[in-house]
N, C-alpha and C positions, 0 to 999 in steps of 0.2 A: 405509710408510703409518704415520700417528700413531694412537695408541689412541683408542678411541671417546669417552673422557672428554675429550679435548681437541679433539675433531672439532666443527667448525662448518659448517653449511650454511645456505641461504637458500631460503625457500619463497614461492611466490606462490599465494594462496588466494583463493577466492570462496565465498560462502554457498551451501549446499545444505541446505534444512531448517533443522534446528537446529544443524548441524555446518558445519565449513568443508571445502570440497574443495580438495585440493592440484593445482594446474594444472601446476607445475613445480617441481623442487628442483635447485638448482645449489650448487656448492661455493665460489663467490666472489661478492663483493658486486656487482661491475661486471656480471657476468652476470645477477645477481638483478634489478638495476635495469633491465636491458634487457629480461628476461622480464616485469617488472612493467609497462612501457611498453606492450609488445605486448599483454599481457592487458587493460590499460586500453583500447587501441584495439579489440580484439575484443569485450570484454564490458562496454563503457562504461556501460550502463545498470544494472549491478549493483555493489555494493561489492567492491573488490578490495584485498587487503593483501600487503605484502611483510614477511616476519618473519624474524628470525635465530634459528636453531635450534641450541642448545648441549646436546649430549648429556650426560648426567650419570653414566652407568655404562658399562662395558665389556661387560657381560653382555647387556643388553637396549636396543636401538636405540629402544625405545618410551619410555624414560625420558629426558626432555629439558626444559629450560627454554626459553622463547622471549621475544622482545622484539620489539615493533612498530617497524618502520623506516619504511615508508610506507603510507598509507592513501588510497584512492580512494573517495570517498563521493560518489555523484551527487546526493544530496539536500542537500548542502551545498557552499559554496564559490562558484565563479564562474558560477553559473547566472542566467539573467535573472530578475529580480524582478518580480511582478505590478505593473502600474502603477495597479490599482485598490485601494485600501485598504478592508479589510473595514468594511463599515457606510457607506462614503461614498457609495454609490450609492443610498441611501435618502434620502428627503426630509427635510430638517431641519424642526424644529417650525414655523418661520415659513412654510415652503412648503406645508404639509399643507393639504388641502382640508377644509372642515367635513364631518363625518360626517353621512349622512343618518339621519333617525330611523327610517325603515322599511327593512327588508332587502328587496333584490330577489329575485325567485324563482329558485331554483337556485344561489344563491351564499351564501357564508358567510365570514366572517373566518378567517384561518388562526390555529390555536392557538399562543399565545405570541407573536403578532406585536403590535407596538406601534402599528401604523398601522391606523385603522378603515376606511381606503378600500381596503385590500388585500382583494380578493375572490377566492375560489377556487370554481370551478364544481363543483357537485355531479354526479356521474355518474348521474343520475336514469334515464336509458335503460337503463344497466348494470344497475340495481337492479330495473327492471321486467321486463327480458328474464330475469334470474336467477329472479325470483319465478314468472313464467309457465313457465319450464322445469321449475321443482321441481313446480308444480302439474300440469303435463302428465304428468310422470314419475309422480307419485303417482296420477293418473287412469288412466294406461295400466297400472300395476301393479294397481290395484284391479279393472280390468275382465278382466285376463288371469289373476289369481289365483284358482285353484279350491281348495276345501277339501275 
């Protein structure tokens, strides 16, 4: 067997937290590519990488240099693109309706929105229920509290 300084291996890894978890470690590139394809099939939703590991010292196998050979990134590449371009679903200035001068009860414009006709219903019932629950809690506490 050759010395560790000349030793080369190939690792298939996927991210685990802030580090990379080694799924398999093989001695030749052909086996490494086969393991990489298998890992992509099994863990296709996660990034997978195939790296070449060159050990730098005979004493410690933890001393090594690595080089990226292949990377599977599910967030890039041949994935379907959205058919709707951001902002195109909004009405163009020609299509906007004139804004009414008075606001309807229980609605308000969304902060940061450009259209005055975009209304968001206020959760008035939720506010009333929360207020009544708080008032009831204080009343029950006041009646049961003894000094």
